[in-house]
C-alpha positions as CSV (number, residue, x, y, z in Angstrom):
1,M,-6.7,-47.0,-14.7
2,L,-5.6,-46.1,-11.2
3,R,-3.8,-43.1,-12.5
4,W,-7.0,-41.8,-14.2
5,M,-8.9,-42.5,-11.1
6,I,-6.5,-40.3,-9.2
7,V,-6.7,-37.5,-11.8
8,L,-10.5,-37.6,-11.8
9,S,-10.5,-37.6,-8.0
10,G,-8.2,-34.6,-7.9
11,L,-10.3,-32.8,-10.5
12,A,-13.5,-33.5,-8.5
13,T,-11.8,-32.2,-5.3
14,L,-10.7,-29.0,-7.1
15,L,-14.2,-28.4,-8.5
16,A,-15.8,-29.0,-5.1
17,A,-13.4,-26.5,-3.6
18,Q,-14.2,-23.9,-6.2
19,A,-17.9,-24.5,-5.7
20,E,-17.4,-23.6,-2.1
21,Q,-15.8,-20.3,-2.9
22,P,-18.0,-17.3,-2.3
23,G,-18.8,-15.2,-5.3
24,Y,-20.3,-15.4,-8.7
25,D,-19.4,-16.9,-12.1
26,D,-22.4,-15.4,-14.1
27,T,-21.6,-11.7,-13.7
28,P,-20.0,-9.6,-16.5
29,K,-16.3,-9.1,-17.0
30,L,-14.9,-5.9,-15.6
31,V,-14.1,-3.2,-18.1
32,R,-11.9,-0.1,-17.7
33,F,-13.4,3.2,-18.7
34,D,-11.3,3.1,-21.9
35,G,-13.0,-0.2,-22.9
36,T,-10.2,-2.6,-21.9
37,E,-11.7,-5.8,-20.6
38,L,-10.1,-7.4,-17.5
39,P,-9.9,-11.1,-16.8
40,W,-12.1,-11.0,-13.7
41,R,-15.8,-10.9,-13.4
42,V,-17.7,-8.7,-10.9
43,H,-17.5,-10.4,-7.5
44,D,-15.5,-13.3,-9.2
45,R,-15.6,-16.3,-7.0
46,V,-12.2,-17.6,-8.2
47,R,-10.3,-14.2,-8.1
48,M,-7.4,-14.6,-5.8
49,R,-8.0,-13.1,-2.3
50,P,-5.4,-10.9,-0.8
51,P,-2.9,-12.3,1.7
52,K,-3.5,-11.6,5.4
53,V,-1.1,-9.3,7.3
54,V,-1.1,-8.1,10.9
55,A,-1.7,-4.4,11.4
56,E,-3.2,-2.2,14.1
57,C,-5.6,0.7,14.0
58,V,-3.9,4.0,13.5
59,R,-5.4,6.8,15.7
60,A,-5.0,10.1,13.9
61,P,-6.0,13.4,15.5
62,A,-7.9,15.9,13.4
63,P,-5.5,18.4,11.7
64,M,-6.1,22.1,12.2
65,D,-7.4,22.6,8.7
66,S,-9.8,19.6,8.8
67,I,-13.6,19.5,9.0
68,L,-14.6,17.4,12.0
69,L,-17.4,15.2,11.0
70,F,-17.8,13.1,14.2
71,D,-15.9,13.6,17.5
72,G,-18.1,11.3,19.6
73,T,-20.6,13.9,20.7
74,N,-23.2,14.2,18.0
75,L,-24.0,13.7,14.3
76,D,-24.9,17.3,13.5
77,S,-22.8,17.2,10.3
78,W,-24.8,14.2,9.0
79,R,-28.3,13.8,7.5
80,S,-30.7,10.9,6.9
81,G,-32.3,12.2,3.7
82,Q,-33.5,15.7,4.5
83,S,-33.8,14.9,8.3
84,A,-31.4,14.7,11.2
85,A,-29.2,11.6,11.2
86,R,-31.0,8.6,12.7
87,W,-28.0,6.7,13.9
88,K,-27.5,6.4,17.7
89,V,-24.6,8.0,19.4
90,E,-23.6,6.0,22.5
91,D,-20.4,6.1,24.6
92,G,-18.8,8.4,22.1
93,L,-19.5,6.0,19.1
94,A,-21.9,6.3,16.2
95,L,-23.8,3.0,15.6
96,A,-25.1,2.2,12.1
97,G,-28.8,1.6,12.0
98,G,-31.9,3.3,10.6
99,G,-30.6,3.7,7.0
100,D,-27.6,5.4,5.4
101,I,-26.4,8.8,6.5
102,S,-24.7,11.5,4.4
103,T,-22.8,14.6,5.2
104,A,-24.7,17.9,5.0
105,E,-21.6,19.3,3.2
106,Q,-20.5,18.3,-0.3
107,F,-17.0,17.5,-1.4
108,L,-14.8,17.0,-4.4
109,D,-11.1,16.0,-3.9
110,L,-10.5,15.1,-0.2
111,Q,-8.4,13.4,2.5
112,L,-10.6,11.3,4.8
113,H,-9.9,9.6,8.1
114,L,-12.4,7.3,9.9
115,E,-12.2,4.5,12.4
116,W,-14.7,1.6,12.5
117,R,-15.3,-1.6,14.4
118,A,-17.3,-4.6,13.3
119,P,-19.7,-6.1,15.8
120,S,-19.1,-9.5,17.3
121,E,-21.2,-11.7,15.0
122,D,-19.5,-15.1,14.9
123,K,-22.5,-16.8,13.5
124,K,-22.7,-14.7,10.4
125,E,-20.3,-15.0,7.5
126,G,-19.2,-13.2,4.3
127,Q,-21.3,-10.1,3.4
128,A,-23.5,-10.6,6.4
129,R,-20.7,-10.0,8.9
130,G,-20.0,-6.4,9.9
131,N,-21.0,-5.0,6.6
132,S,-21.0,-1.2,5.9
133,G,-19.2,1.1,3.6
134,V,-17.9,4.6,3.0
135,F,-19.2,6.1,-0.3
136,L,-17.1,8.9,-1.7
137,M,-19.3,11.5,-3.5
138,E,-22.2,9.1,-2.5
139,R,-21.2,6.8,-5.4
140,Y,-17.7,5.3,-5.0
141,E,-17.5,2.7,-2.2
142,V,-14.6,1.6,-0.1
143,Q,-16.0,-1.5,1.6
144,I,-16.3,-2.0,5.3
145,L,-16.5,-5.7,6.4
146,E,-15.3,-8.1,9.1
147,S,-12.7,-9.8,6.9
148,E,-10.2,-11.1,9.5
149,G,-12.1,-14.3,10.3
150,S,-14.6,-14.6,7.5
151,V,-14.3,-15.2,3.8
152,T,-16.0,-13.5,0.9
153,Y,-15.3,-12.7,-2.7
154,A,-12.1,-10.8,-3.3
155,D,-13.6,-7.5,-4.5
156,G,-16.1,-7.5,-1.6
157,Q,-13.8,-7.7,1.4
158,A,-12.7,-4.9,3.7
159,A,-10.9,-2.1,2.0
160,A,-12.0,-3.3,-1.5
161,L,-13.3,-0.8,-4.0
162,Y,-16.5,-2.8,-4.0
163,G,-17.1,-4.9,-7.1
164,Q,-13.9,-3.6,-8.7
165,W,-10.6,-3.9,-6.9
166,P,-9.6,-6.1,-3.9
167,P,-7.1,-4.6,-1.5
168,L,-3.4,-5.4,-2.0
169,V,-3.4,-7.1,1.4
170,N,-6.0,-8.0,4.0
171,A,-5.1,-5.8,7.0
172,T,-8.4,-6.3,8.9
173,A,-8.1,-6.3,12.7
174,P,-9.6,-9.1,14.7
175,M,-13.3,-9.0,15.4
176,G,-14.1,-6.5,18.1
177,C,-11.0,-4.4,17.5
178,W,-10.8,-1.0,15.8
179,N,-9.8,-0.4,12.2
180,S,-8.7,2.8,10.6
181,Y,-9.1,4.1,7.0
182,D,-7.0,6.9,5.6
183,I,-8.4,7.7,2.2
184,T,-7.1,10.2,-0.4
185,F,-9.6,10.7,-3.2
186,R,-9.4,12.5,-6.5
187,A,-12.9,13.1,-8.0
188,P,-13.6,12.2,-11.6
189,R,-13.5,15.0,-14.1
190,F,-16.1,15.4,-16.9
191,K,-16.0,17.3,-20.1
192,K,-18.5,20.1,-20.8
193,E,-20.8,17.8,-22.8
194,G,-20.8,15.2,-19.9
195,S,-18.4,12.6,-21.1
196,L,-15.6,11.3,-18.8
197,D,-12.3,13.2,-18.9
198,S,-10.5,11.3,-16.2
199,A,-11.6,8.6,-13.8
200,A,-12.0,8.9,-10.1
201,R,-8.9,7.7,-8.2
202,V,-8.2,6.7,-4.7
203,T,-5.4,5.7,-2.3
204,V,-6.4,3.8,0.8
205,L,-4.4,3.0,3.9
206,H,-6.0,0.3,6.1
207,N,-4.5,0.3,9.6
208,G,-1.6,2.2,8.3
209,L,-0.8,-0.1,5.3
210,I,-1.4,1.0,1.7
211,V,-4.0,-1.4,0.3
212,Q,-5.2,0.7,-2.7
213,N,-2.5,2.6,-4.5
214,N,-3.9,5.3,-6.7
215,R,-6.5,2.9,-8.1
216,E,-9.1,4.1,-10.6
217,F,-12.8,3.5,-10.1
218,F,-14.4,2.0,-13.2
219,G,-17.5,4.0,-12.3
220,A,-20.1,4.3,-9.6
221,T,-20.3,1.2,-7.3
222,A,-22.8,-1.5,-8.4
223,H,-23.7,-5.0,-7.2
224,R,-23.4,-7.8,-9.7
225,A,-23.3,-5.3,-12.5
226,L,-20.7,-3.2,-14.3
227,P,-19.9,0.2,-12.8
228,R,-20.8,3.2,-15.0
229,Y,-20.0,6.9,-15.0
230,A,-22.6,9.7,-15.2
231,A,-21.6,13.3,-15.1
232,H,-22.0,14.9,-11.6
233,G,-20.6,17.6,-9.4
234,A,-19.6,17.8,-5.8
235,A,-21.5,15.4,-3.5
236,P,-21.7,14.3,0.1
237,L,-19.9,11.5,1.8
238,R,-22.2,8.6,2.7
239,L,-21.9,5.9,5.4
240,Q,-23.9,2.7,4.7
241,D,-26.3,0.9,7.0
242,H,-26.2,-2.7,5.8
243,G,-28.1,-4.1,8.7
244,N,-25.1,-4.6,11.0
245,P,-24.4,-2.3,14.0
246,V,-20.9,-1.3,12.9
247,A,-19.5,1.4,15.2
248,F,-17.6,4.6,14.0
249,R,-15.5,7.1,15.7
250,N,-13.0,9.9,14.9
251,I,-14.1,11.0,11.4
252,W,-12.6,14.0,9.8
253,V,-12.0,15.3,6.3
254,R,-9.8,17.8,4.5
255,K,-10.7,19.4,1.2
256,L,-7.9,19.2,-1.4
257,V,-7.7,21.9,-4.0
258,D,-6.1,21.0,-7.4
259,E,-4.9,24.3,-8.8
260,T,-4.6,22.7,-12.3
261,D,-8.4,22.6,-12.6
262,S,-8.4,26.4,-13.0
263,I,-6.0,26.2,-16.0
264,P,-7.9,26.6,-19.4
265,R,-7.7,23.5,-21.5
């Protein structure tokens, strides 16, 4: 009898611990673009979270062939809809607020560098703590979040491909410190009739550490829903305003040309 009481007590403790985990257990299973179902749900509350590692922001000067998107002086390269970007620029930093901003220029394959800092918001937790994101082609999000001292679902933490892939490790700097992202992105390819030919892929370095290694996007980023692809062409980069005054600096991009795209199929 005592043994059964111990077992039941342990089970109750486990269930209670799972109930406290952030995330969902009523969302659909993730599915690759080829139809293969994965074992995890979107924002799965019991998906293993990445281990924490110590890393530091990597400052990277803009290369000669790069397009400088923000050097601390103005946001002339960005738009809020069809108008000038509404984010404030103070002390050489761009502060999220007033809605998302997108680049005036459109991109396909690219190399992107940006540096971000979450605000000091100790009273907030999870998705409410330093939330923002960088959307490649306005569709495919690499999450920005204060994930050093706060817990959220695995596919929603910093450097996750939101709702799809957690990072390999949690390389987030302490609150109030700077983080860097170095992103290499290959845009999806579509056939003439609009069907998907090859999925979007991305490699992400967070504070100098590889956290996404040539990962495929299952489709455009979605919340509590399966990602889907729809044919599109070149599109802007977008930075998200999620209600937290996340700061940005030193943003530049390089266009990457894939010569194989010109070879007849």
